[in-house]
C-alpha positions in Angstrom: 37.4 16.5 -1.4 33.7 16.0 -2.1 32.2 12.6 -1.5 31.6 10.5 -4.7 28.1 10.4 -6.0 26.3 7.2 -4.8 25.8 5.7 -8.3 25.6 1.9 -8.9 28.1 0.2 -11.2 27.1 -0.5 -14.7 25.2 -3.7 -15.2 26.5 -5.9 -18.1 23.4 -5.3 -20.2 23.9 -1.5 -19.9 27.4 -1.5 -21.3 26.3 -1.5 -24.9 23.9 1.5 -24.4 24.9 5.0 -25.5 26.7 6.9 -22.7 23.9 9.4 -22.3 21.4 6.5 -21.7 23.8 5.0 -19.2 24.2 8.2 -17.3 20.4 8.8 -17.3 19.6 5.3 -16.0 22.2 5.4 -13.2 21.3 8.9 -12.1 17.5 8.1 -12.2 18.2 4.9 -10.2 20.1 6.9 -7.5 17.2 9.4 -7.2 14.6 6.6 -7.0 16.5 4.7 -4.3 16.9 7.9 -2.3 20.7 7.8 -2.6 20.4 11.3 -4.1 17.8 13.0 -1.8 15.6 16.0 -2.7 17.6 19.2 -2.8 21.0 17.5 -3.5 23.0 19.5 -5.9 24.3 17.7 -9.0 27.5 18.8 -10.6 28.0 17.9 -14.3 31.7 17.8 -13.7 31.5 15.5 -10.7 29.0 13.3 -12.3 31.1 13.0 -15.5 34.1 12.1 -13.4 32.1 9.5 -11.4 31.0 7.8 -14.6 34.3 8.2 -16.4 32.7 10.0 -19.4 32.7 13.5 -20.9 30.3 16.2 -19.9 28.1 16.0 -23.0 26.3 12.7 -22.3 25.8 13.9 -18.7 24.3 17.1 -19.9 21.9 15.1 -22.1 20.9 12.8 -19.1 20.2 15.8 -16.9 18.0 17.4 -19.6 16.0 14.2 -19.8 15.6 14.1 -16.0 14.5 17.7 -15.9 11.9 17.0 -18.6 10.7 14.1 -16.4 10.5 16.4 -13.4 13.2 14.5 -11.4 15.7 17.4 -11.3 15.2 21.1 -11.5 17.5 24.0 -12.4 17.5 26.9 -9.9 18.9 30.4 -10.4 22.3 30.7 -8.8 22.0 27.1 -7.4 22.4 25.0 -10.5 20.8 21.6 -10.9 19.3 19.9 -7.9 17.2 16.8 -7.2 13.5 17.8 -7.3 11.3 17.3 -4.2 8.5 15.0 -5.2 6.2 14.8 -2.2 3.4 12.4 -1.4 0.8 14.6 -2.9 2.5 14.8 -6.2 3.2 11.1 -6.2 -0.5 10.5 -5.7 -1.5 12.8 -8.6 1.0 11.2 -10.9 -0.1 7.7 -9.8 -3.7 8.5 -10.9 -2.5 9.8 -14.2 -0.5 6.6 -14.8 -3.5 4.5 -13.9 -5.5 6.3 -16.6 -2.7 6.0 -19.2 -2.1 2.3 -18.4 -5.8 1.8 -19.1 -5.6 3.5 -22.5 -2.6 1.4 -23.3 -4.5 -1.8 -22.4 -7.5 -0.6 -24.6 -5.2 -0.1 -27.6 -3.4 -3.4 -27.0 -6.7 -5.3 -26.9 -7.2 -4.2 -30.5 -3.7 -5.1 -31.6 -2.5 -8.1 -29.7 -1.9 -11.2 -31.9 -1.6 -14.8 -31.0 2.1 -14.5 -30.2 1.5 -11.6 -27.9 -1.2 -13.4 -26.0 1.1 -16.4 -25.7 3.8 -14.2 -24.3 1.4 -12.8 -21.7 0.2 -16.3 -20.8 3.8 -17.3 -20.2 4.3 -14.3 -18.0 1.2 -15.4 -16.0 2.8 -18.7 -15.4 5.8 -17.0 -14.0 3.6 -14.8 -11.8 1.9 -17.9 -10.5 5.2 -19.5 -9.5 6.4 -16.2 -8.0 3.2 -15.8 -6.0 3.4 -19.3 -4.7 7.0 -18.8 -3.6 6.3 -15.2 -2.4 9.3 -14.1 -4.6 8.9 -10.4 -4.8 11.9 -9.9 -7.0 10.7 -12.4 -9.6 7.2 -10.9 -9.5 8.5 -7.3 -10.0 10.5 -8.5 -13.0 7.5 -10.3 -14.5 5.3 -7.3 -13.8 7.7 -5.0 -15.6 7.7 -7.3 -18.7 3.9 -7.6 -18.6 3.4 -3.9 -18.8 6.2 -3.4 -21.3 4.6 -6.0 -23.6 1.3 -4.2 -23.4 2.9 -0.8 -24.1 4.6 -2.3 -27.1 1.4 -3.9 -28.4 -0.5 -0.5 -28.0 1.8 0.9 -30.6 1.8 4.5 -29.5 5.3 6.0 -29.0 4.0 9.1 -27.2 2.0 7.0 -24.8 5.0 4.7 -24.2 7.3 7.6 -23.4 4.8 9.1 -21.0 4.3 5.8 -19.2 8.1 5.2 -19.0 8.5 8.6 -17.2 5.6 8.0 -14.9 6.7 4.5 -13.9 9.9 6.0 -12.5 7.7 7.9 -10.0 5.9 4.7 -9.2 9.2 3.1 -8.3 10.1 6.1 -6.1 6.7 5.7 -4.3 7.4 2.0 -3.7 10.8 2.8 -2.2 9.1 5.1 0.3 6.3 2.6 1.1 6.0 -0.6 3.1 4.9 -2.5 0.0 2.9 -5.6 -0.7 2.2 -8.2 2.0 1.9 -12.0 1.2 -2.0 -11.7 1.1 -1.8 -9.0 -1.5 0.1 -11.2 -4.0 -2.9 -13.4 -5.0 -4.9 -10.2 -5.7 -2.4 -9.0 -8.1 -2.2 -12.4 -9.9 -6.0 -12.5 -10.2 -6.0 -9.0 -11.7 -3.3 -9.8 -14.2 -5.3 -12.9 -15.3 -8.5 -10.8 -15.6 -6.6 -8.3 -17.9 -5.4 -11.1 -20.1 -8.9 -12.6 -20.2 -10.2 -9.2 -21.5 -7.5 -9.3 -24.2 -8.6 -12.7 -25.3 -12.1 -11.4 -25.6 -10.7 -8.4 -27.6 -12.7 -6.1 -25.4 -10.9 -2.7 -25.2 -13.4 -1.2 -22.7 -13.1 -4.1 -20.3 -9.3 -4.2 -20.7 -9.0 -0.5 -19.9 -11.3 -0.7 -16.8 -9.5 -3.8 -15.4 -6.0 -2.3 -16.0 -7.0 1.0 -14.5 -8.4 -0.7 -11.4 -5.3 -2.9 -11.1 -3.0 0.1 -11.1 -5.1 2.0 -8.6 -5.2 -1.0 -6.3 -1.4 -1.4 -6.4 -1.0 2.3 -5.6 -3.2 1.9 -2.6 -1.3 -1.2 -1.5 2.0 0.8 -1.7 0.6 3.7 0.3 0.7 6.1 -2.6 -3.1 6.6 -2.7 -5.7 6.4 0.1 -7.8 3.3 0.2 -11.0 5.0 -1.0 -9.5 5.6 -4.4 -9.5 2.0 -5.4 -13.3 2.0 -5.5 -13.3 4.7 -8.2 -14.9 3.8 -11.6 
């Protein structure tokens, strides 16, 4: 008997999601964590049995993952986990930095008082997380920070593209050593500078600061070489 697929159990907040979305998230999570390594064959039937659902939502999830480049379909081999190497992660990271910058520029034109207040509240959470060196809290606040900016940008195509690219960013983090305590104040200062650009309603400044912030984080996580963070 084949070993069960290494999928995490559903989180409570996922239970209300459509079955295809649940399958997509759990399979993507397993790929990002490395629980499903490159070249691992994925059987629709086994995956459906592991999730306790029919094959249709599993098929839908695999199609989405293939569009995102996380799985590929090979002749006579079926669907397998794609091999995303360091070179491709670096390329995708630079693309994400550029798109995050565009999102920040659009958000600078759109953010209202409530949006700025929400970002300010996130900065306070980041300050507390930085002081406590609480990486989990900082990761959560960072995700909310970027999600709020993407929402304020108001471009659905841009949001979809960034959502796909952030999955690769997470994969890169799992392969890397990650931030050290001395890197945390840098990230906090960068987030504050981005919000300051929003308050000034300066799209060009917001774009430049966001792009440099993302590039610096990619360097910290070993996805990009150190020289890249000096790019303008």
